[in-house]
Each structure stands twice: as C-alpha cells, then as structure tokens.
PDB file of the backbone (N, CA, C, O) and the ligand in Angstrom, with CONECT records:
HET     ZN  A 101       1
ATOM      1  N   MET A   1      15.118  24.574   7.536  1.00  0.00           N
ATOM      2  CA  MET A   1      14.816  23.191   7.959  1.00  0.00           C
ATOM      3  C   MET A   1      13.589  22.669   7.207  1.00  0.00           C
ATOM      4  O   MET A   1      12.620  23.393   6.981  1.00  0.00           O
ATOM      5  N   PRO A   2      13.659  21.422   6.838  1.00  0.00           N
ATOM      6  CA  PRO A   2      12.556  20.863   6.033  1.00  0.00           C
ATOM      7  C   PRO A   2      11.327  20.538   6.871  1.00  0.00           C
ATOM      8  O   PRO A   2      11.423  20.147   8.035  1.00  0.00           O
ATOM      9  N   VAL A   3      10.192  20.711   6.253  1.00  0.00           N
ATOM     10  CA  VAL A   3       8.934  20.303   6.868  1.00  0.00           C
ATOM     11  C   VAL A   3       8.388  19.121   6.084  1.00  0.00           C
ATOM     12  O   VAL A   3       8.268  19.169   4.859  1.00  0.00           O
ATOM     13  N   PHE A   4       8.062  18.063   6.806  1.00  0.00           N
ATOM     14  CA  PHE A   4       7.527  16.882   6.145  1.00  0.00           C
ATOM     15  C   PHE A   4       6.093  16.649   6.571  1.00  0.00           C
ATOM     16  O   PHE A   4       5.675  17.015   7.670  1.00  0.00           O
ATOM     17  N   ASP A   5       5.357  16.031   5.670  1.00  0.00           N
ATOM     18  CA  ASP A   5       4.007  15.603   6.006  1.00  0.00           C
ATOM     19  C   ASP A   5       4.074  14.206   6.609  1.00  0.00           C
ATOM     20  O   ASP A   5       4.755  13.319   6.095  1.00  0.00           O
ATOM     21  N   TYR A   6       3.358  14.036   7.699  1.00  0.00           N
ATOM     22  CA  TYR A   6       3.285  12.722   8.334  1.00  0.00           C
ATOM     23  C   TYR A   6       1.836  12.298   8.462  1.00  0.00           C
ATOM     24  O   TYR A   6       0.925  13.118   8.578  1.00  0.00           O
ATOM     25  N   GLU A   7       1.659  10.996   8.436  1.00  0.00           N
ATOM     26  CA  GLU A   7       0.324  10.452   8.653  1.00  0.00           C
ATOM     27  C   GLU A   7       0.408   9.454   9.791  1.00  0.00           C
ATOM     28  O   GLU A   7       1.208   8.518   9.765  1.00  0.00           O
ATOM     29  N   CYS A   8      -0.430   9.672  10.786  1.00  0.00           N
ATOM     30  CA  CYS A   8      -0.449   8.788  11.941  1.00  0.00           C
ATOM     31  C   CYS A   8      -1.190   7.498  11.587  1.00  0.00           C
ATOM     32  O   CYS A   8      -2.326   7.520  11.111  1.00  0.00           O
ATOM     33  N   LYS A   9      -0.515   6.381  11.832  1.00  0.00           N
ATOM     34  CA  LYS A   9      -1.140   5.102  11.522  1.00  0.00           C
ATOM     35  C   LYS A   9      -2.082   4.662  12.637  1.00  0.00           C
ATOM     36  O   LYS A   9      -2.827   3.693  12.493  1.00  0.00           O
ATOM     37  N   ASN A  10      -2.038   5.387  13.746  1.00  0.00           N
ATOM     38  CA  ASN A  10      -2.893   5.031  14.874  1.00  0.00           C
ATOM     39  C   ASN A  10      -4.272   5.666  14.748  1.00  0.00           C
ATOM     40  O   ASN A  10      -5.295   4.996  14.888  1.00  0.00           O
ATOM     41  N   CYS A  11      -4.282   6.987  14.479  1.00  0.00           N
ATOM     42  CA  CYS A  11      -5.569   7.693  14.424  1.00  0.00           C
ATOM     43  C   CYS A  11      -5.858   8.257  13.035  1.00  0.00           C
ATOM     44  O   CYS A  11      -6.956   8.748  12.774  1.00  0.00           O
ATOM     45  N   GLY A  12      -4.862   8.185  12.144  1.00  0.00           N
ATOM     46  CA  GLY A  12      -5.088   8.614  10.769  1.00  0.00           C
ATOM     47  C   GLY A  12      -4.891  10.104  10.544  1.00  0.00           C
ATOM     48  O   GLY A  12      -5.130  10.603   9.444  1.00  0.00           O
ATOM     49  N   LYS A  13      -4.458  10.817  11.573  1.00  0.00           N
ATOM     50  CA  LYS A  13      -4.258  12.252  11.440  1.00  0.00           C
ATOM     51  C   LYS A  13      -3.074  12.557  10.537  1.00  0.00           C
ATOM     52  O   LYS A  13      -2.028  11.915  10.630  1.00  0.00           O
ATOM     53  N   VAL A  14      -3.247  13.540   9.666  1.00  0.00           N
ATOM     54  CA  VAL A  14      -2.160  14.002   8.806  1.00  0.00           C
ATOM     55  C   VAL A  14      -1.692  15.357   9.322  1.00  0.00           C
ATOM     56  O   VAL A  14      -2.497  16.257   9.561  1.00  0.00           O
ATOM     57  N   PHE A  15      -0.387  15.487   9.489  1.00  0.00           N
ATOM     58  CA  PHE A  15       0.127  16.731  10.057  1.00  0.00           C
ATOM     59  C   PHE A  15       1.501  17.025   9.480  1.00  0.00           C
ATOM     60  O   PHE A  15       2.158  16.151   8.913  1.00  0.00           O
ATOM     61  N   GLU A  16       1.918  18.269   9.636  1.00  0.00           N
ATOM     62  CA  GLU A  16       3.251  18.662   9.194  1.00  0.00           C
ATOM     63  C   GLU A  16       4.171  18.722  10.394  1.00  0.00           C
ATOM     64  O   GLU A  16       3.782  19.168  11.473  1.00  0.00           O
ATOM     65  N   GLU A  17       5.393  18.268  10.193  1.00  0.00           N
ATOM     66  CA  GLU A  17       6.347  18.265  11.294  1.00  0.00           C
ATOM     67  C   GLU A  17       7.674  18.835  10.808  1.00  0.00           C
ATOM     68  O   GLU A  17       8.203  18.431   9.773  1.00  0.00           O
ATOM     69  N   LEU A  18       8.185  19.760  11.563  1.00  0.00           N
ATOM     70  CA  LEU A  18       9.501  20.320  11.255  1.00  0.00           C
ATOM     71  C   LEU A  18      10.553  19.398  11.854  1.00  0.00           C
ATOM     72  O   LEU A  18      10.582  19.182  13.066  1.00  0.00           O
ATOM     73  N   VAL A  19      11.411  18.857  11.005  1.00  0.00           N
ATOM     74  CA  VAL A  19      12.423  17.936  11.498  1.00  0.00           C
ATOM     75  C   VAL A  19      13.806  18.559  11.393  1.00  0.00           C
ATOM     76  O   VAL A  19      14.105  19.277  10.439  1.00  0.00           O
ATOM     77  N   MET A  20      14.641  18.280  12.377  1.00  0.00           N
ATOM     78  CA  MET A  20      15.962  18.891  12.435  1.00  0.00           C
ATOM     79  C   MET A  20      16.919  18.232  11.442  1.00  0.00           C
ATOM     80  O   MET A  20      17.860  18.860  10.957  1.00  0.00           O
ATOM     81  N   SER A  21      16.668  16.978  11.154  1.00  0.00           N
ATOM     82  CA  SER A  21      17.549  16.249  10.254  1.00  0.00           C
ATOM     83  C   SER A  21      16.742  15.265   9.435  1.00  0.00           C
ATOM     84  O   SER A  21      15.752  14.704   9.905  1.00  0.00           O
ATOM     85  N   SER A  22      17.184  15.062   8.192  1.00  0.00           N
ATOM     86  CA  SER A  22      16.474  14.127   7.320  1.00  0.00           C
ATOM     87  C   SER A  22      16.659  12.694   7.798  1.00  0.00           C
ATOM     88  O   SER A  22      15.980  11.778   7.334  1.00  0.00           O
ATOM     89  N   SER A  23      17.587  12.514   8.732  1.00  0.00           N
ATOM     90  CA  SER A  23      17.831  11.170   9.249  1.00  0.00           C
ATOM     91  C   SER A  23      16.990  10.875  10.487  1.00  0.00           C
ATOM     92  O   SER A  23      17.085   9.802  11.083  1.00  0.00           O
ATOM     93  N   THR A  24      16.168  11.848  10.858  1.00  0.00           N
ATOM     94  CA  THR A  24      15.282  11.627  11.991  1.00  0.00           C
ATOM     95  C   THR A  24      14.340  10.460  11.697  1.00  0.00           C
ATOM     96  O   THR A  24      13.604  10.493  10.711  1.00  0.00           O
ATOM     97  N   PRO A  25      14.359   9.436  12.540  1.00  0.00           N
ATOM     98  CA  PRO A  25      13.490   8.285  12.296  1.00  0.00           C
ATOM     99  C   PRO A  25      12.027   8.654  12.514  1.00  0.00           C
ATOM    100  O   PRO A  25      11.698   9.508  13.338  1.00  0.00           O
ATOM    101  N   ASP A  26      11.166   7.997  11.762  1.00  0.00           N
ATOM    102  CA  ASP A  26       9.744   8.270  11.877  1.00  0.00           C
ATOM    103  C   ASP A  26       9.242   8.015  13.294  1.00  0.00           C
ATOM    104  O   ASP A  26       8.265   8.616  13.740  1.00  0.00           O
ATOM    105  N   SER A  27       9.921   7.122  13.983  1.00  0.00           N
ATOM    106  CA  SER A  27       9.481   6.767  15.334  1.00  0.00           C
ATOM    107  C   SER A  27       9.710   7.908  16.326  1.00  0.00           C
ATOM    108  O   SER A  27       9.217   7.877  17.453  1.00  0.00           O
ATOM    109  N   ASP A  28      10.466   8.913  15.884  1.00  0.00           N
ATOM    110  CA  ASP A  28      10.686  10.076  16.741  1.00  0.00           C
ATOM    111  C   ASP A  28       9.535  11.075  16.659  1.00  0.00           C
ATOM    112  O   ASP A  28       9.419  11.983  17.482  1.00  0.00           O
ATOM    113  N   ILE A  29       8.692  10.886  15.652  1.00  0.00           N
ATOM    114  CA  ILE A  29       7.630  11.855  15.410  1.00  0.00           C
ATOM    115  C   ILE A  29       6.402  11.533  16.246  1.00  0.00           C
ATOM    116  O   ILE A  29       5.829  10.447  16.153  1.00  0.00           O
ATOM    117  N   GLU A  30       6.015  12.497  17.059  1.00  0.00           N
ATOM    118  CA  GLU A  30       4.851  12.290  17.914  1.00  0.00           C
ATOM    119  C   GLU A  30       3.610  12.884  17.264  1.00  0.00           C
ATOM    120  O   GLU A  30       3.616  14.039  16.839  1.00  0.00           O
ATOM    121  N   CYS A  31       2.565  12.104  17.191  1.00  0.00           N
ATOM    122  CA  CYS A  31       1.314  12.577  16.616  1.00  0.00           C
ATOM    123  C   CYS A  31       0.674  13.610  17.545  1.00  0.00           C
ATOM    124  O   CYS A  31       0.495  13.354  18.735  1.00  0.00           O
ATOM    125  N   PRO A  32       0.329  14.788  16.992  1.00  0.00           N
ATOM    126  CA  PRO A  32      -0.291  15.832  17.804  1.00  0.00           C
ATOM    127  C   PRO A  32      -1.735  15.488  18.167  1.00  0.00           C
ATOM    128  O   PRO A  32      -2.344  16.130  19.023  1.00  0.00           O
ATOM    129  N   GLY A  33      -2.259  14.483  17.513  1.00  0.00           N
ATOM    130  CA  GLY A  33      -3.655  14.122  17.755  1.00  0.00           C
ATOM    131  C   GLY A  33      -3.811  13.136  18.905  1.00  0.00           C
ATOM    132  O   GLY A  33      -4.639  13.327  19.795  1.00  0.00           O
ATOM    133  N   CYS A  34      -3.000  12.075  18.873  1.00  0.00           N
ATOM    134  CA  CYS A  34      -3.170  11.020  19.875  1.00  0.00           C
ATOM    135  C   CYS A  34      -1.915  10.796  20.699  1.00  0.00           C
ATOM    136  O   CYS A  34      -1.948  10.088  21.706  1.00  0.00           O
ATOM    137  N   GLY A  35      -0.792  11.404  20.272  1.00  0.00           N
ATOM    138  CA  GLY A  35       0.434  11.305  21.053  1.00  0.00           C
ATOM    139  C   GLY A  35       1.240  10.044  20.802  1.00  0.00           C
ATOM    140  O   GLY A  35       2.277   9.824  21.429  1.00  0.00           O
ATOM    141  N   GLU A  36       0.762   9.220  19.887  1.00  0.00           N
ATOM    142  CA  GLU A  36       1.489   7.990  19.580  1.00  0.00           C
ATOM    143  C   GLU A  36       2.677   8.265  18.656  1.00  0.00           C
ATOM    144  O   GLU A  36       2.640   9.188  17.843  1.00  0.00           O
ATOM    145  N   HIS A  37       3.718   7.464  18.790  1.00  0.00           N
ATOM    146  CA  HIS A  37       4.853   7.543  17.874  1.00  0.00           C
ATOM    147  C   HIS A  37       4.686   6.458  16.807  1.00  0.00           C
ATOM    148  O   HIS A  37       5.449   5.494  16.741  1.00  0.00           O
ATOM    149  N   ASN A  38       3.698   6.646  16.008  1.00  0.00           N
ATOM    150  CA  ASN A  38       3.347   5.621  15.027  1.00  0.00           C
ATOM    151  C   ASN A  38       2.986   6.281  13.692  1.00  0.00           C
ATOM    152  O   ASN A  38       1.998   5.934  13.044  1.00  0.00           O
ATOM    153  N   SER A  39       3.825   7.243  13.313  1.00  0.00           N
ATOM    154  CA  SER A  39       3.536   8.012  12.106  1.00  0.00           C
ATOM    155  C   SER A  39       4.494   7.644  10.987  1.00  0.00           C
ATOM    156  O   SER A  39       5.633   7.248  11.237  1.00  0.00           O
ATOM    157  N   ILE A  40       4.035   7.773   9.768  1.00  0.00           N
ATOM    158  CA  ILE A  40       4.880   7.528   8.609  1.00  0.00           C
ATOM    159  C   ILE A  40       4.992   8.805   7.788  1.00  0.00           C
ATOM    160  O   ILE A  40       4.051   9.592   7.690  1.00  0.00           O
ATOM    161  N   ARG A  41       6.155   8.985   7.209  1.00  0.00           N
ATOM    162  CA  ARG A  41       6.373  10.177   6.393  1.00  0.00           C
ATOM    163  C   ARG A  41       5.694   9.996   5.036  1.00  0.00           C
ATOM    164  O   ARG A  41       5.813   8.953   4.392  1.00  0.00           O
ATOM    165  N   ARG A  42       5.000  11.014   4.636  1.00  0.00           N
ATOM    166  CA  ARG A  42       4.345  10.960   3.340  1.00  0.00           C
ATOM    167  C   ARG A  42       5.230  11.627   2.301  1.00  0.00           C
ATOM    168  O   ARG A  42       5.811  12.686   2.540  1.00  0.00           O
ATOM    169  N   MET A  43       5.319  10.997   1.164  1.00  0.00           N
ATOM    170  CA  MET A  43       6.134  11.547   0.092  1.00  0.00           C
ATOM    171  C   MET A  43       5.326  12.570  -0.695  1.00  0.00           C
ATOM    172  O   MET A  43       4.443  12.215  -1.476  1.00  0.00           O
ATOM    173  N   SER A  44       5.638  13.833  -0.480  1.00  0.00           N
ATOM    174  CA  SER A  44       4.937  14.872  -1.209  1.00  0.00           C
ATOM    175  C   SER A  44       5.934  15.920  -1.675  1.00  0.00           C
ATOM    176  O   SER A  44       6.975  16.127  -1.052  1.00  0.00           O
ATOM    177  N   ALA A  45       5.609  16.560  -2.749  1.00  0.00           N
ATOM    178  CA  ALA A  45       6.506  17.565  -3.284  1.00  0.00           C
ATOM    179  C   ALA A  45       6.552  18.768  -2.357  1.00  0.00           C
ATOM    180  O   ALA A  45       5.515  19.224  -1.875  1.00  0.00           O
ATOM    181  N   PRO A  46       7.752  19.284  -2.104  1.00  0.00           N
ATOM    182  CA  PRO A  46       7.866  20.482  -1.282  1.00  0.00           C
ATOM    183  C   PRO A  46       7.204  21.673  -1.946  1.00  0.00           C
ATOM    184  O   PRO A  46       7.284  21.846  -3.162  1.00  0.00           O
ATOM    185  N   SER A  47       6.557  22.480  -1.146  1.00  0.00           N
ATOM    186  CA  SER A  47       5.791  23.597  -1.714  1.00  0.00           C
ATOM    187  C   SER A  47       6.608  24.884  -1.703  1.00  0.00           C
ATOM    188  O   SER A  47       6.154  25.927  -1.232  1.00  0.00           O
ATOM    189  N   ILE A  48       7.820  24.785  -2.232  1.00  0.00           N
ATOM    190  CA  ILE A  48       8.687  25.953  -2.269  1.00  0.00           C
ATOM    191  C   ILE A  48       8.347  26.816  -3.482  1.00  0.00           C
ATOM    192  O   ILE A  48       8.445  26.364  -4.623  1.00  0.00           O
ATOM    193  N   GLY A  49       7.958  28.028  -3.234  1.00  0.00           N
ATOM    194  CA  GLY A  49       7.651  28.934  -4.329  1.00  0.00           C
ATOM    195  C   GLY A  49       6.306  28.689  -4.992  1.00  0.00           C
ATOM    196  O   GLY A  49       5.903  29.420  -5.897  1.00  0.00           O
ATOM    197  N   GLY A  50       5.628  27.668  -4.540  1.00  0.00           N
ATOM    198  CA  GLY A  50       4.330  27.190  -5.025  1.00  0.00           C
ATOM    199  C   GLY A  50       3.731  27.791  -6.288  1.00  0.00           C
ATOM    200  O   GLY A  50       3.501  28.998  -6.354  1.00  0.00           O
ATOM    201  N   GLY A  51       3.482  26.972  -7.270  1.00  0.00           N
ATOM    202  CA  GLY A  51       2.759  27.424  -8.443  1.00  0.00           C
ATOM    203  C   GLY A  51       3.619  27.579  -9.682  1.00  0.00           C
ATOM    204  O   GLY A  51       3.093  27.651 -10.793  1.00  0.00           O
ATOM    205  N   SER A  52       4.938  27.630  -9.511  1.00  0.00           N
ATOM    206  CA  SER A  52       5.787  27.854 -10.667  1.00  0.00           C
ATOM    207  C   SER A  52       6.549  26.588 -11.068  1.00  0.00           C
ATOM    208  O   SER A  52       7.451  26.640 -11.904  1.00  0.00           O
ATOM    209  N   SER A  53       6.185  25.459 -10.473  1.00  0.00           N
ATOM    210  CA  SER A  53       6.931  24.229 -10.726  1.00  0.00           C
ATOM    211  C   SER A  53       6.747  23.728 -12.150  1.00  0.00           C
ATOM    212  O   SER A  53       7.598  22.997 -12.657  1.00  0.00           O
ATOM    213  N   SER A  54       5.652  24.107 -12.807  1.00  0.00           N
ATOM    214  CA  SER A  54       5.403  23.630 -14.158  1.00  0.00           C
ATOM    215  C   SER A  54       6.423  24.190 -15.142  1.00  0.00           C
ATOM    216  O   SER A  54       6.711  23.573 -16.167  1.00  0.00           O
ATOM    217  N   PHE A  55       6.956  25.340 -14.830  1.00  0.00           N
ATOM    218  CA  PHE A  55       7.945  25.957 -15.710  1.00  0.00           C
ATOM    219  C   PHE A  55       9.236  25.151 -15.729  1.00  0.00           C
ATOM    220  O   PHE A  55       9.767  24.872 -16.803  1.00  0.00           O
ATOM    221  N   SER A  56       9.752  24.771 -14.562  1.00  0.00           N
ATOM    222  CA  SER A  56      11.013  24.069 -14.484  1.00  0.00           C
ATOM    223  C   SER A  56      10.912  22.673 -15.075  1.00  0.00           C
ATOM    224  O   SER A  56      11.872  22.184 -15.671  1.00  0.00           O
ATOM    225  N   SER A  57       9.757  22.020 -14.917  1.00  0.00           N
ATOM    226  CA  SER A  57       9.610  20.679 -15.468  1.00  0.00           C
ATOM    227  C   SER A  57       9.557  20.728 -16.989  1.00  0.00           C
ATOM    228  O   SER A  57      10.021  19.802 -17.654  1.00  0.00           O
ATOM    229  N   ALA A  58       9.000  21.793 -17.542  1.00  0.00           N
ATOM    230  CA  ALA A  58       8.924  21.937 -18.984  1.00  0.00           C
ATOM    231  C   ALA A  58      10.302  22.248 -19.549  1.00  0.00           C
ATOM    232  O   ALA A  58      10.664  21.761 -20.620  1.00  0.00           O
ATOM    233  N   ALA A  59      11.070  23.063 -18.825  1.00  0.00           N
ATOM    234  CA  ALA A  59      12.390  23.458 -19.299  1.00  0.00           C
ATOM    235  C   ALA A  59      13.356  22.291 -19.271  1.00  0.00           C
ATOM    236  O   ALA A  59      14.297  22.244 -20.063  1.00  0.00           O
ATOM    237  N   GLY A  60      13.131  21.335 -18.353  1.00  0.00           N
ATOM    238  CA  GLY A  60      14.040  20.218 -18.225  1.00  0.00           C
ATOM    239  C   GLY A  60      13.747  19.090 -19.186  1.00  0.00           C
ATOM    240  O   GLY A  60      14.492  18.111 -19.240  1.00  0.00           O
ATOM    241  N   CYS A  61      12.682  19.211 -19.940  1.00  0.00           N
ATOM    242  CA  CYS A  61      12.282  18.155 -20.860  1.00  0.00           C
ATOM    243  C   CYS A  61      13.301  17.987 -22.004  1.00  0.00           C
ATOM    244  O   CYS A  61      13.522  18.907 -22.792  1.00  0.00           O
ATOM    245  N   GLY A  62      13.907  16.813 -22.079  1.00  0.00           N
ATOM    246  CA  GLY A  62      14.829  16.544 -23.175  1.00  0.00           C
ATOM    247  C   GLY A  62      16.232  17.067 -22.935  1.00  0.00           C
ATOM    248  O   GLY A  62      17.127  16.848 -23.752  1.00  0.00           O
ATOM    249  N   SER A  63      16.430  17.759 -21.817  1.00  0.00           N
ATOM    250  CA  SER A  63      17.752  18.299 -21.556  1.00  0.00           C
ATOM    251  C   SER A  63      18.524  17.396 -20.616  1.00  0.00           C
ATOM    252  O   SER A  63      18.081  17.156 -19.493  1.00  0.00           O
ATOM    253  N   SER A  64      19.685  16.882 -21.054  1.00  0.00           N
ATOM    254  CA  SER A  64      20.465  15.982 -20.208  1.00  0.00           C
ATOM    255  C   SER A  64      21.843  16.568 -19.894  1.00  0.00           C
ATOM    256  O   SER A  64      22.692  15.883 -19.324  1.00  0.00           O
ATOM    257  N   GLY A  65      22.063  17.812 -20.257  1.00  0.00           N
ATOM    258  CA  GLY A  65      23.371  18.409 -20.065  1.00  0.00           C
ATOM    259  C   GLY A  65      23.454  19.277 -18.810  1.00  0.00           C
ATOM    260  O   GLY A  65      24.128  20.307 -18.794  1.00  0.00           O
ATOM    261  N   PHE A  66      22.768  18.847 -17.774  1.00  0.00           N
ATOM    262  CA  PHE A  66      22.692  19.666 -16.567  1.00  0.00           C
ATOM    263  C   PHE A  66      24.039  19.851 -15.900  1.00  0.00           C
ATOM    264  O   PHE A  66      24.369  20.955 -15.468  1.00  0.00           O
ATOM    265  N   SER A  67      24.838  18.768 -15.809  1.00  0.00           N
ATOM    266  CA  SER A  67      26.109  18.854 -15.117  1.00  0.00           C
ATOM    267  C   SER A  67      27.228  19.117 -16.114  1.00  0.00           C
ATOM    268  O   SER A  67      28.391  19.224 -15.724  1.00  0.00           O
TER     269      SER A  67
HETATM  270 ZN    ZN A 101      -2.432   9.864  16.029  1.00  0.00          ZN2+
END
C-alpha cells in the first residue's frame, strides 16, 4: 500500500499517511496534529530502494524503445 506525504493546511503539520486506495480523497485524511480534515497531498518521489534512483534516470536518457 502506498504511503503519501500530506500537509495540513490548518496547522501546517506534514505527515505520512498510509492510504488504502489512490482514489482516497484528501478530505478523508485526518491530521494527527489538530484532527482537521484539511490536508493536501504533497507530490514527492516515492522512496523505494532509496539512493539508486540516479542510475535508472541515467539509463533512460535518450531511450524511447521501452515498450
Ligand atoms: Zn493539522
């Protein structure tokens, strides 16, 4: 299951939330700091495998024959 970063627009707290579905509306996310449902999802790169992402981006440079 994906974990997303959220930022509360009420108190400014940034937190990670495990969501069951990517279609979960932001209004379903409760801020652990103030309890308000006023958080927005932050667009950040997933930290899967952390640290080796530079390799894949370099390998994909100029290559359009992926499919
Ligand atoms: Zn809050």
